[in-house]
Rosetta silent file (secondary structure, phi, psi, omega in degrees, C-alpha in Angstrom):
SEQUENCE: MKKIHLYITILFVVAMANQAIAQQEYMFTHYMFNKMAINPGFTGTEDALSITGIHRSQWVAFEGAPTTQNITAHMPIEGKNFGVGLGISNDQIGPTQNIGINGNFAYHLKVNEEATLGLGLRAGINFFSNKLTSLKTVNTNDVAFAENISNKMLPNVGFGAFYYTDKYFAGISTPKLLQNNLDVNDPTGTSLAIAHEKRHYFLMGGSIFDLTSDGQFKIKPTTLIKITGGAPIQLDLTGNVIYKEQISAGLSWRTGDAIGLLLGYNFNKDFSVGYSFDFSYTNTTFNYNGGSHEIMLQYNIPRGTSSSTPKYY
SCORE:     score description
SCORE:     0.000 S_00000001
   1 L     0.000  -38.032  179.239 -117.518 -113.034  126.479 S_00000001
   2 H   -63.260  -37.981 -179.938 -118.671 -115.822  128.812 S_00000001
   3 H   -65.528  -42.568  178.818 -121.943 -116.041  126.907 S_00000001
   4 H   -63.931  -42.071  179.331 -120.122 -116.303  123.576 S_00000001
   5 H   -61.000  -37.673  178.543 -117.778 -118.937  125.011 S_00000001
   6 H   -65.126  -42.715  179.181 -120.796 -120.942  126.126 S_00000001
   7 H   -58.577  -49.757 -176.089 -122.329 -120.745  122.640 S_00000001
   8 H   -67.906  -32.782  176.740 -119.235 -122.037  120.863 S_00000001
   9 H   -64.497  -43.740  179.057 -118.774 -124.811  123.440 S_00000001
  10 H   -62.761  -44.911  179.376 -122.363 -125.955  122.890 S_00000001
  11 H   -60.608  -41.303 -178.535 -121.917 -125.838  119.108 S_00000001
  12 H   -66.802  -43.995 -179.168 -118.711 -127.850  119.320 S_00000001
  13 H   -63.617  -42.182  179.205 -120.218 -130.499  121.595 S_00000001
  14 H   -62.830  -42.662  179.680 -123.253 -130.877  119.332 S_00000001
  15 H   -62.247  -43.323  179.795 -121.030 -131.232  116.269 S_00000001
  16 H   -66.967  -39.469 -178.823 -118.902 -133.919  117.939 S_00000001
  17 H   -64.666  -29.392  178.956 -121.941 -135.782  119.205 S_00000001
  18 L   -95.637   20.016  175.492 -123.304 -135.960  115.663 S_00000001
  19 L    54.277   46.469  172.163 -119.994 -137.304  114.321 S_00000001
  20 L    54.895   55.399 -179.100 -119.121 -134.162  112.418 S_00000001
  21 L   -74.785  -16.576  179.886 -122.117 -134.097  110.095 S_00000001
  22 L   -80.343  167.131  178.256 -121.326 -130.515  109.049 S_00000001
  23 L   -65.130  138.107 -176.399 -118.883 -129.606  106.329 S_00000001
  24 L  -109.614  -24.459 -178.084 -115.283 -129.879  107.523 S_00000001
  25 L   -67.291  137.862  176.984 -113.252 -128.608  104.552 S_00000001
  26 L   -65.778  156.603 -177.756 -112.065 -125.043  104.921 S_00000001
  27 L  -129.658  152.374  177.340 -113.575 -122.515  102.519 S_00000001
  28 L  -133.970  139.512  171.892 -112.355 -119.388  100.782 S_00000001
  29 L   -68.790  -28.441  177.546 -114.208 -116.575   99.065 S_00000001
  30 L   -87.570   35.725 -177.965 -111.156 -116.390   96.757 S_00000001
  31 H   -59.223  -30.811 -177.965 -111.708 -119.986   95.604 S_00000001
  32 H   -68.684  -16.002  176.066 -111.355 -118.866   91.948 S_00000001
  33 H  -101.985    1.083 -173.311 -107.713 -117.920   92.675 S_00000001
  34 L  -133.004   44.234 -170.657 -106.991 -121.083   94.658 S_00000001
  35 H   -66.597  -33.398 -177.017 -108.211 -123.858   92.378 S_00000001
  36 H   -63.710  -29.637  178.152 -105.362 -126.305   93.041 S_00000001
  37 H   -66.835  -22.558 -179.290 -106.407 -126.507   96.713 S_00000001
  38 H   -99.983  -40.060 -171.914 -109.802 -127.761   95.506 S_00000001
  39 L  -133.440  109.209  179.708 -108.961 -129.614   92.306 S_00000001
  40 H   -65.096  -15.566  176.199 -105.579 -131.321   91.674 S_00000001
  41 H   -66.130  -16.524  178.530 -106.419 -131.386   87.948 S_00000001
  42 H   -77.636  -15.650 -173.997 -105.586 -127.662   87.876 S_00000001
  43 L   -58.035  125.876  175.898 -101.932 -128.377   88.737 S_00000001
  44 L    85.533   14.668 -179.237  -99.506 -127.078   86.135 S_00000001
  45 L   -77.995  -23.018  178.515 -101.933 -124.982   84.068 S_00000001
  46 L   -84.684  143.762  175.374  -99.808 -121.813   84.357 S_00000001
  47 L   -85.230   53.668 -174.935  -96.736 -121.350   82.127 S_00000001
  48 E  -172.184  168.477  166.131  -94.845 -120.390   85.288 S_00000001
  49 E   -82.519  107.634 -174.324  -94.181 -121.354   88.874 S_00000001
  50 E  -101.857  123.288 -177.023  -97.411 -120.015   90.340 S_00000001
  51 E  -119.908  126.956 -179.616  -97.522 -119.309   94.091 S_00000001
  52 E  -129.560  132.071  176.121 -100.739 -118.347   95.904 S_00000001
  53 E  -127.521  136.015 -179.567 -101.212 -117.559   99.588 S_00000001
  54 E  -134.423  135.791  170.742 -104.516 -116.851  101.350 S_00000001
  55 E  -119.622  132.651  178.073 -105.352 -115.953  104.938 S_00000001
  56 E  -126.204  127.149  170.697 -108.977 -116.057  106.156 S_00000001
  57 E  -111.101  108.594 -173.933 -110.308 -114.794  109.479 S_00000001
  58 L   -99.072  139.534  176.309 -113.896 -115.999  109.723 S_00000001
  59 L    53.368   54.802  179.918 -116.576 -114.578  112.012 S_00000001
  60 L   -58.646  149.325 -175.801 -114.279 -112.038  113.674 S_00000001
  61 L    78.638   -0.646  175.992 -115.293 -111.086  117.230 S_00000001
  62 L  -100.955  116.328 -175.575 -116.651 -114.634  117.711 S_00000001
  63 L   -60.853  128.983 -179.155 -114.536 -116.420  120.309 S_00000001
  64 L    79.467   13.146 -177.178 -112.910 -119.541  118.885 S_00000001
  65 L   -67.508  157.928 -177.011 -113.909 -118.660  115.318 S_00000001
  66 L   -67.177  140.370  166.549 -112.107 -120.319  112.374 S_00000001
  67 E  -130.356  138.718 -174.105 -108.855 -118.933  110.979 S_00000001
  68 E  -139.201  137.033  172.356 -107.260 -120.545  107.934 S_00000001
  69 E  -125.270  139.601  179.737 -104.024 -120.140  106.007 S_00000001
  70 E  -144.217  134.525  175.255 -103.289 -121.878  102.725 S_00000001
  71 E  -132.939  133.654  178.649 -100.338 -121.685  100.339 S_00000001
  72 E  -129.037  149.609  174.658 -100.005 -123.522   97.038 S_00000001
  73 E  -142.415  132.045  179.895  -97.251 -123.685   94.443 S_00000001
  74 E  -150.818  158.443 -178.452  -97.437 -125.471   91.104 S_00000001
  75 E  -159.885  155.263  173.080  -95.738 -125.530   87.716 S_00000001
  76 E   -81.828  156.516  174.426  -95.668 -127.482   84.450 S_00000001
  77 L   -93.012  121.309 -173.651  -92.750 -129.754   83.616 S_00000001
  78 L   -59.628  131.487  178.835  -91.002 -128.401   80.527 S_00000001
  79 L    80.947    0.008 -179.603  -91.399 -130.593   77.459 S_00000001
  80 L  -120.509  169.446  178.775  -93.975 -132.770   79.185 S_00000001
  81 L  -103.396   29.155  179.511  -97.760 -132.790   79.412 S_00000001
  82 E  -137.731  165.836  179.800  -97.950 -132.801   83.182 S_00000001
  83 E  -133.599  160.015  178.643  -97.533 -130.530   86.164 S_00000001
  84 E  -129.320  154.030 -178.788  -96.560 -130.879   89.811 S_00000001
  85 E  -156.765  164.563  179.411  -97.563 -128.908   92.868 S_00000001
  86 E  -135.730  136.871  177.456  -97.383 -128.616   96.642 S_00000001
  87 E  -130.671  138.183  177.907 -100.014 -127.353   99.069 S_00000001
  88 E  -130.852  132.763 -178.292  -99.767 -126.517  102.780 S_00000001
  89 E  -136.079  153.169  175.191 -102.739 -125.514  104.940 S_00000001
  90 E  -138.268  116.514 -176.528 -103.444 -124.641  108.553 S_00000001
  91 E  -121.391  122.581 -176.154 -107.050 -124.635  109.785 S_00000001
  92 E  -126.313  127.880  172.995 -107.881 -123.633  113.370 S_00000001
  93 E  -142.409  116.952 -177.411 -111.307 -123.555  115.006 S_00000001
  94 L    55.299 -127.594 -179.137 -111.646 -123.356  118.765 S_00000001
  95 L   -83.857    1.259 -173.065 -109.538 -126.130  120.320 S_00000001
  96 E  -103.032  133.736  176.024 -109.162 -127.961  116.982 S_00000001
  97 E  -131.290  138.455 -179.944 -106.220 -127.593  114.582 S_00000001
  98 E  -133.887  112.569  178.773 -105.690 -129.334  111.262 S_00000001
  99 E  -107.497  126.710 -177.127 -102.385 -128.949  109.377 S_00000001
 100 E  -122.110  140.842  174.467 -102.229 -130.456  105.892 S_00000001
 101 E  -128.992  122.722 -174.738  -99.371 -131.120  103.465 S_00000001
 102 E  -132.867  139.922  171.689 -100.294 -132.337   99.980 S_00000001
 103 E  -107.572  140.423 -176.146  -98.434 -133.211   96.793 S_00000001
 104 E  -124.361  145.757  175.284 -100.209 -132.922   93.435 S_00000001
 105 E  -139.057  134.232  179.439  -99.646 -134.416   89.997 S_00000001
 106 E  -137.868  139.234  173.601 -101.700 -133.704   86.871 S_00000001
 107 E  -105.901  130.363 -176.258 -101.583 -134.947   83.287 S_00000001
 108 E  -108.074  118.075 -176.635 -102.893 -132.499   80.668 S_00000001
 109 E  -106.839  122.046  179.218 -104.567 -133.981   77.611 S_00000001
 110 E   -72.875  116.303 -178.838 -105.200 -131.756   74.592 S_00000001
 111 L   -82.492  -45.282  174.832 -108.863 -132.211   73.638 S_00000001
 112 L  -154.208 -166.039 -176.362 -108.780 -129.868   70.622 S_00000001
 113 L   -64.381  -24.633 -174.889 -106.994 -126.704   69.496 S_00000001
 114 L  -108.837  -28.463 -169.916 -108.624 -124.631   72.241 S_00000001
 115 L  -111.955  147.849  178.007 -109.435 -126.991   75.108 S_00000001
 116 E  -134.488  144.574  176.690 -107.348 -129.073   77.501 S_00000001
 117 E  -114.161  121.305  175.944 -108.355 -131.629   80.131 S_00000001
 118 E  -100.474  125.333  177.779 -106.262 -131.915   83.267 S_00000001
 119 E  -111.994  117.770 -171.126 -106.498 -135.170   85.249 S_00000001
 120 E  -123.000  149.978  174.056 -104.958 -134.832   88.688 S_00000001
 121 E  -121.906  149.026  177.640 -104.065 -136.924   91.716 S_00000001
 122 E  -131.711  138.923  172.805 -103.310 -135.765   95.252 S_00000001
 123 E  -137.129  137.282 -177.742 -101.588 -137.549   98.091 S_00000001
 124 E  -168.525 -172.728 -178.719 -100.909 -136.052  101.467 S_00000001
 125 E  -143.608  141.155  175.965 -101.173 -136.177  105.200 S_00000001
 126 E  -113.353  142.106  176.120 -103.036 -134.146  107.791 S_00000001
 127 E  -109.688  107.526 -174.418 -101.954 -133.622  111.385 S_00000001
 128 E  -101.760  128.593  177.293 -105.084 -133.337  113.517 S_00000001
 129 E  -130.640  144.655  179.662 -104.999 -131.988  117.083 S_00000001
 130 E  -147.405  115.243  179.404 -107.841 -131.308  119.478 S_00000001
 131 L   -86.228   73.393 -176.139 -107.458 -129.903  122.994 S_00000001
 132 H   -63.423  -32.553 -177.041 -110.630 -131.515  124.305 S_00000001
 133 H   -69.753  -13.928  179.532 -109.652 -131.032  127.942 S_00000001
 134 H   -81.283  -11.218 -179.108 -109.728 -127.241  127.473 S_00000001
 135 L   -81.406  145.215  175.003 -113.499 -127.316  126.854 S_00000001
 136 L   -94.118  113.271 -177.346 -115.981 -126.645  129.632 S_00000001
 137 L  -106.169  158.305  178.200 -118.563 -129.420  129.577 S_00000001
 138 L   -65.718  -43.076  177.664 -121.827 -129.820  131.457 S_00000001
 139 L   -98.853  108.409 -175.756 -120.683 -133.199  132.786 S_00000001
 140 L   -66.244  -14.834 -179.259 -117.193 -132.744  134.238 S_00000001
 141 L  -104.943   18.962 -179.245 -116.622 -136.525  134.101 S_00000001
 142 L   -67.159  114.088 -175.008 -117.467 -136.927  130.409 S_00000001
 143 H   -68.043  -21.375 -179.462 -114.880 -139.478  129.162 S_00000001
 144 H   -67.658  -18.570 -178.795 -115.232 -138.246  125.571 S_00000001
 145 H  -118.016   20.571 -175.709 -113.457 -135.051  126.611 S_00000001
 146 L   -88.976  -10.926 -176.007 -110.981 -136.543  129.091 S_00000001
 147 L  -140.073  134.773  177.839 -108.072 -136.907  126.653 S_00000001
 148 L   -76.334  156.615  170.769 -106.584 -134.607  124.016 S_00000001
 149 E  -104.645  119.451 -174.450 -105.843 -135.661  120.457 S_00000001
 150 E  -117.551  114.638  174.520 -102.253 -134.664  119.626 S_00000001
 151 E    47.508   48.560  174.935 -100.947 -134.619  116.037 S_00000001
 152 E   -68.579  123.899 -176.593 -103.008 -137.575  114.873 S_00000001
 153 E   -86.420  126.108 -176.305 -101.687 -138.417  111.387 S_00000001
 154 E  -125.024   95.257  177.166 -104.377 -138.828  108.752 S_00000001
 155 E   -71.489  152.001  179.463 -103.135 -139.902  105.288 S_00000001
 156 E  -158.491  162.813  176.645 -105.399 -139.252  102.335 S_00000001
 157 E  -135.555  157.116  179.896 -105.642 -139.221   98.548 S_00000001
 158 E  -148.035  171.532 -176.283 -107.795 -137.247   96.130 S_00000001
 159 E  -144.160  149.936  175.645 -108.710 -136.876   92.478 S_00000001
 160 E  -155.810  148.562  173.614 -109.793 -134.086   90.164 S_00000001
 161 E  -122.397  130.994 -174.966 -110.630 -133.390   86.501 S_00000001
 162 E  -133.059  115.973 -178.391 -110.240 -129.844   85.167 S_00000001
 163 E  -106.342  128.883 -173.584 -111.368 -128.813   81.653 S_00000001
 164 E  -151.224  153.476  169.436 -110.240 -125.396   80.439 S_00000001
 165 L  -131.068 -170.379  176.586 -109.721 -122.981   77.562 S_00000001
 166 L   -72.248  -14.671 -172.252 -108.552 -119.352   77.532 S_00000001
 167 L  -118.590  -17.416 -179.843 -112.121 -118.219   78.194 S_00000001
 168 E  -155.666  165.346  179.226 -113.821 -120.756   80.453 S_00000001
 169 E  -149.202  160.794  174.112 -113.264 -123.720   82.761 S_00000001
 170 E  -153.309  142.456 -177.768 -115.158 -126.527   84.499 S_00000001
 171 E  -150.294  156.041  174.352 -114.001 -129.014   87.081 S_00000001
 172 E  -138.644  139.216 -175.575 -115.062 -131.842   89.373 S_00000001
 173 E  -159.322  160.854  168.249 -113.033 -133.164   92.288 S_00000001
 174 E  -138.926  100.163 -173.769 -112.913 -134.901   95.635 S_00000001
 175 L   -64.972  -27.685 -178.957 -109.751 -133.821   97.508 S_00000001
 176 L  -130.737  109.472  178.924 -110.104 -136.468  100.230 S_00000001
 177 L   -82.631  -33.644 -176.963 -111.354 -139.951   99.340 S_00000001
 178 L   -83.351  141.125  178.527 -110.630 -141.549  102.727 S_00000001
 179 L  -109.386   80.954 -175.352 -112.954 -140.898  105.682 S_00000001
 180 L   -69.158  144.396  174.156 -110.540 -141.155  108.605 S_00000001
 181 E   -80.338  141.560  174.130 -111.774 -141.600  112.163 S_00000001
 182 E  -111.710   89.547 -170.806 -110.915 -138.938  114.712 S_00000001
 183 E  -118.945  161.088  173.627 -110.981 -141.026  117.878 S_00000001
 184 E  -132.856  169.959  177.301 -109.716 -140.967  121.453 S_00000001
 185 E  -108.425  141.015  174.838 -109.567 -143.580  124.203 S_00000001
 186 L   -82.162  174.701 -176.339 -111.512 -143.473  127.424 S_00000001
 187 L   -57.164  -21.235  179.745 -109.783 -144.283  130.749 S_00000001
 188 L   -87.823   -3.331 -179.291 -110.451 -148.025  130.243 S_00000001
 189 L    93.014   -0.049  179.233 -108.651 -148.014  126.874 S_00000001
 190 L   -76.111  132.841 -179.510 -111.843 -148.329  124.834 S_00000001
 191 E   -74.718  132.362  177.856 -111.728 -146.371  121.569 S_00000001
 192 E  -112.626  102.524  179.036 -114.368 -143.676  121.261 S_00000001
 193 E   -80.986   83.271 -173.188 -114.950 -142.783  117.582 S_00000001
 194 E   -83.234  -12.864  179.846 -116.492 -139.387  118.322 S_00000001
 195 E  -164.831  164.295  174.441 -116.039 -137.996  114.801 S_00000001
 196 E  -152.335  157.041  177.806 -114.712 -138.770  111.346 S_00000001
 197 L   -69.101  145.431  179.008 -113.707 -136.940  108.217 S_00000001
 198 L  -107.750  141.532  177.309 -116.382 -136.572  105.576 S_00000001
 199 L   -76.172  130.478 -179.509 -115.814 -137.016  101.856 S_00000001
 200 E  -112.644  146.828  175.643 -116.477 -133.806   99.927 S_00000001
 201 E  -122.217  135.046 -178.087 -117.294 -133.323   96.253 S_00000001
 202 E  -123.185  132.225  171.176 -116.655 -130.048   94.441 S_00000001
 203 E  -117.652  130.317 -178.755 -118.071 -128.800   91.143 S_00000001
 204 E  -139.837  154.163  179.294 -116.677 -125.558   89.799 S_00000001
 205 E  -165.342  161.667  179.264 -116.935 -123.473   86.658 S_00000001
 206 E  -174.091  168.338 -179.780 -116.446 -120.008   85.243 S_00000001
 207 E  -154.046  179.459  179.222 -116.038 -117.886   82.151 S_00000001
 208 L  -139.200  135.825 -179.931 -115.031 -114.417   80.931 S_00000001
 209 E  -134.073  146.929  172.425 -116.995 -111.960   78.780 S_00000001
 210 E   -78.753  132.321  175.321 -116.294 -108.515   77.346 S_00000001
 211 L   -92.840  -24.800  178.747 -118.625 -105.834   78.694 S_00000001
 212 L  -125.871  156.319 -176.319 -117.414 -103.179   76.256 S_00000001
 213 L   -65.466  -27.886  179.708 -116.421 -103.394   72.605 S_00000001
 214 L   -84.192   -3.500  177.036 -112.878 -102.220   73.330 S_00000001
 215 L    76.065    7.003 -179.404 -112.384 -105.015   75.906 S_00000001
 216 L   -70.626  -33.104  176.673 -111.413 -102.636   78.703 S_00000001
 217 E  -109.421  129.213  176.362 -114.224 -103.918   80.911 S_00000001
 218 E  -129.341  157.192  174.346 -114.750 -107.645   81.359 S_00000001
 219 E  -124.466  136.986 -176.650 -116.967 -109.685   83.651 S_00000001
 220 E  -123.995   95.788  174.169 -115.924 -113.017   85.139 S_00000001
 221 E   -83.392  137.153  176.624 -118.752 -115.121   86.644 S_00000001
 222 E  -138.209  157.804  178.162 -117.655 -118.185   88.644 S_00000001
 223 E  -145.548  150.039  176.329 -119.400 -120.777   90.754 S_00000001
 224 E  -137.878  127.054  178.412 -118.443 -123.472   93.262 S_00000001
 225 E  -114.274  127.729 -178.877 -120.776 -126.232   94.477 S_00000001
 226 E  -114.428  126.971 -176.596 -119.854 -128.208   97.617 S_00000001
 227 E  -127.990  129.421  174.339 -121.509 -131.548   98.354 S_00000001
 228 E  -152.566  151.127 -178.596 -121.018 -133.786  101.395 S_00000001
 229 L   -66.373  140.430  176.493 -123.143 -136.290  103.254 S_00000001
 230 L    83.230    4.979  179.513 -125.104 -135.025  106.242 S_00000001
 231 L  -140.389  152.390  178.233 -124.996 -131.353  105.220 S_00000001
 232 L   -64.191  148.969  172.535 -126.972 -129.179  102.758 S_00000001
 233 L   -62.418  133.076 -178.372 -125.490 -128.617   99.315 S_00000001
 234 E  -114.691  136.375 -176.369 -123.708 -125.265   99.374 S_00000001
 235 E  -122.129  129.065  171.238 -123.404 -122.961   96.375 S_00000001
 236 E  -106.921  126.050  174.208 -120.988 -120.054   95.892 S_00000001
 237 E  -119.788  129.117 -176.623 -121.849 -117.564   93.142 S_00000001
 238 E  -136.707  140.970  174.367 -119.365 -114.811   92.321 S_00000001
 239 E  -132.064  119.470  179.103 -119.191 -112.076   89.711 S_00000001
 240 E  -113.619  132.881  173.030 -116.046 -109.982   89.196 S_00000001
 241 E   -99.973  129.512 -175.933 -115.764 -106.959   86.893 S_00000001
 242 E  -114.307  130.544 -179.863 -112.224 -106.411   85.548 S_00000001
 243 E  -113.277  120.143  177.683 -110.977 -103.042   84.268 S_00000001
 244 L    53.075   32.086  178.298 -107.977 -102.917   81.896 S_00000001
 245 L    56.718   24.585 -176.343 -106.801 -106.315   83.223 S_00000001
 246 L  -130.238  -44.204 -177.358 -105.603 -104.512   86.346 S_00000001
 247 E  -113.413  136.097  178.328 -108.424 -103.579   88.744 S_00000001
 248 E  -135.250  149.820  175.645 -111.261 -105.906   89.733 S_00000001
 249 E  -148.823  143.263 -177.155 -114.299 -105.673   91.979 S_00000001
 250 E  -158.951  174.486  177.658 -117.059 -108.162   92.574 S_00000001
 251 E  -124.984  149.663  177.901 -119.841 -109.591   94.688 S_00000001
 252 E  -134.164  155.565  177.516 -120.328 -113.097   96.041 S_00000001
 253 E  -140.642  125.550  178.313 -123.206 -115.049   97.555 S_00000001
 254 E  -115.416  121.074 -174.718 -122.892 -118.261   99.548 S_00000001
 255 L   -60.324  136.567  177.601 -126.140 -120.106  100.187 S_00000001
 256 L    67.298   15.464 -173.714 -127.163 -120.315  103.814 S_00000001
 257 L  -142.351  -74.103 -167.224 -124.178 -118.268  104.921 S_00000001
 258 E  -155.336  161.817  166.566 -122.994 -114.903  103.623 S_00000001
 259 E  -114.012  154.995 -173.830 -122.720 -112.246  100.940 S_00000001
 260 E  -146.972  162.558  175.885 -119.369 -110.703  100.163 S_00000001
 261 E  -118.960  132.237  178.371 -117.373 -107.981   98.448 S_00000001
 262 E  -119.171  138.454  175.931 -114.139 -108.737   96.560 S_00000001
 263 E  -131.052  140.934 -179.431 -111.464 -106.243   95.484 S_00000001
 264 E  -145.473  154.861  178.585 -108.327 -107.017   93.485 S_00000001
 265 E  -145.863  130.250  175.641 -105.346 -105.288   91.911 S_00000001
 266 E  -100.099  111.797  178.655 -102.726 -106.582   89.464 S_00000001
 267 L   -67.945  -35.422  173.838  -99.430 -104.752   89.931 S_00000001
 268 L  -158.902 -166.929 -177.412  -98.216 -106.416   86.741 S_00000001
 269 L   -70.465  -13.784 -173.953  -98.796 -109.666   84.832 S_00000001
 270 L  -112.816  -14.265 -174.229  -97.067 -111.680   87.544 S_00000001
 271 E  -132.021  124.411 -179.862  -98.102 -110.155   90.883 S_00000001
 272 E  -139.467  156.664  179.812 -101.631 -109.588   92.189 S_00000001
 273 E  -135.048  147.784  179.370 -103.342 -108.974   95.509 S_00000001
 274 E  -142.132  153.632  177.188 -106.946 -109.438   96.607 S_00000001
 275 E  -139.434  144.249  174.805 -109.178 -108.692   99.588 S_00000001
 276 E  -140.853  151.796  174.605 -112.680 -109.818  100.457 S_00000001
 277 E  -130.836  123.957  177.246 -115.200 -109.160  103.212 S_00000001
 278 E  -106.067  141.395  178.658 -118.097 -111.536  103.907 S_00000001
 279 E  -125.968  119.359 -178.021 -121.127 -110.555  105.947 S_00000001
 280 E   -65.467  138.370  178.070 -123.369 -113.255  107.414 S_00000001
 281 L  -116.846   -0.194  179.659 -127.060 -112.882  106.613 S_00000001
 282 L   -90.116  151.456  179.770 -128.455 -115.881  108.517 S_00000001
 283 H   -65.945  -23.427 -177.069 -129.978 -115.569  111.974 S_00000001
 284 H   -62.971  -41.926 -174.735 -127.705 -118.382  113.210 S_00000001
 285 H  -118.100  -11.768 -173.104 -124.498 -116.316  113.025 S_00000001
 286 H   -54.682  -43.146 -173.203 -125.603 -112.743  112.217 S_00000001
 287 L   -83.465   -3.867 -171.606 -125.770 -111.551  115.831 S_00000001
 288 L  -122.676   12.139  178.802 -122.504 -113.101  116.997 S_00000001
 289 L  -149.781  162.469 -179.081 -119.801 -112.062  114.535 S_00000001
 290 L  -106.835   28.577  179.206 -118.337 -109.076  112.727 S_00000001
 291 L    92.235 -179.132 -177.876 -117.960 -110.670  109.318 S_00000001
 292 E  -128.926  138.897 -178.455 -115.086 -112.539  107.656 S_00000001
 293 E  -117.757  144.705  174.230 -111.924 -111.130  106.073 S_00000001
 294 E  -135.881  143.397  172.237 -109.588 -112.616  103.459 S_00000001
 295 E  -126.099  131.893 -178.209 -106.274 -111.492  101.998 S_00000001
 296 E  -125.983  133.617  173.796 -104.879 -113.138   98.859 S_00000001
 297 E  -124.992  136.159  179.100 -101.417 -112.791   97.283 S_00000001
 298 E  -137.561  131.378 -179.014 -100.437 -114.416   94.000 S_00000001
 299 E  -137.081  131.085  178.723  -97.048 -114.360   92.288 S_00000001
 300 E  -110.927  129.437  175.002  -95.949 -116.072   89.086 S_00000001
 301 E  -104.338  106.305 -176.153  -92.299 -116.750   88.279 S_00000001
 302 E   -60.235  148.864  177.458  -92.106 -117.193   84.476 S_00000001
 303 L   -80.829  128.425  176.410  -90.203 -120.181   83.128 S_00000001
 304 L    56.781 -126.750 -179.171  -86.948 -119.239   81.336 S_00000001
 305 L   -98.197    5.534 -178.239  -87.463 -116.241   79.071 S_00000001
 306 L   -72.016  154.103  179.162  -91.218 -116.728   78.764 S_00000001
 307 L  -118.974  123.672 -178.667  -93.579 -114.001   79.968 S_00000001
 308 L   -70.740  152.852  178.207  -96.761 -114.985   81.710 S_00000001
 309 L  -122.206  157.954 -178.383 -100.055 -113.509   80.585 S_00000001
 310 L   -58.999  133.276  179.238 -103.262 -112.892   82.568 S_00000001
 311 L  -107.134  128.034 -177.569 -105.238 -116.111   83.036 S_00000001
 312 L   -95.922  -12.195  178.833 -109.027 -115.839   83.256 S_00000001
 313 L   -92.142    0.000    0.000 -109.667 -119.476   84.133 S_00000001
């Protein structure tokens, strides 16, 4: 355990020294079920109040490994062409915690009889905390780690465009446009900008195809591309096979990181559950963790007397 603690401390110090050049946004293997957290243009696409909750435990058995919880709720406004939504997230890694609360608004423009374009805005605030004094450093007098960061408020705004039909979707977004500094003061009162938020860009897309003539088996390929300065472009590729619109199973591959297995079950048209397990394949993390687990719950509350139907986008 001491050896593992030393590894994560070294990794954290290196990341801070390089002003957080790695990707900072939390990630989910169930991204295809959590689109509003990535793209505000998705807000209000369901004909219901749609609520999704996800818990992720990443790199289990690795001391200080990330754990993330995210819940989103969104709905269309009856008689209007727009939707509203709310998202709450909690991201914890080692001594660092980031709690986010975001409001979303999207206007949906009918492109043709089959396709719609959602243009969305997001505004919110993050509460960033970092218990720097809890870290064991090589230099015990390092002023960069002499003071904790407690509930630093970081306002932000984002934008997204989401194009969809009943059979496929495509989107582009940047959830956080502002690159806030995460700074502390040394004992003399001088500000030390040891890190800052990085702007992320997301490209996503997916479709649905029948595998059998009777439509009982379908396949749903999806992809998510993450781009940010100072880090390699990361690609998620996922393929889910759906049986009778009730049972699903799939595989995922994340470049430079992990492969995964996804399982899902729809109890009815309004309530579904999913589980995934990711297994690292890179030498960097392979020997120090027991994989990553996710649990996803999704529930739709139909509007009025309407009945929701399965959505493949």
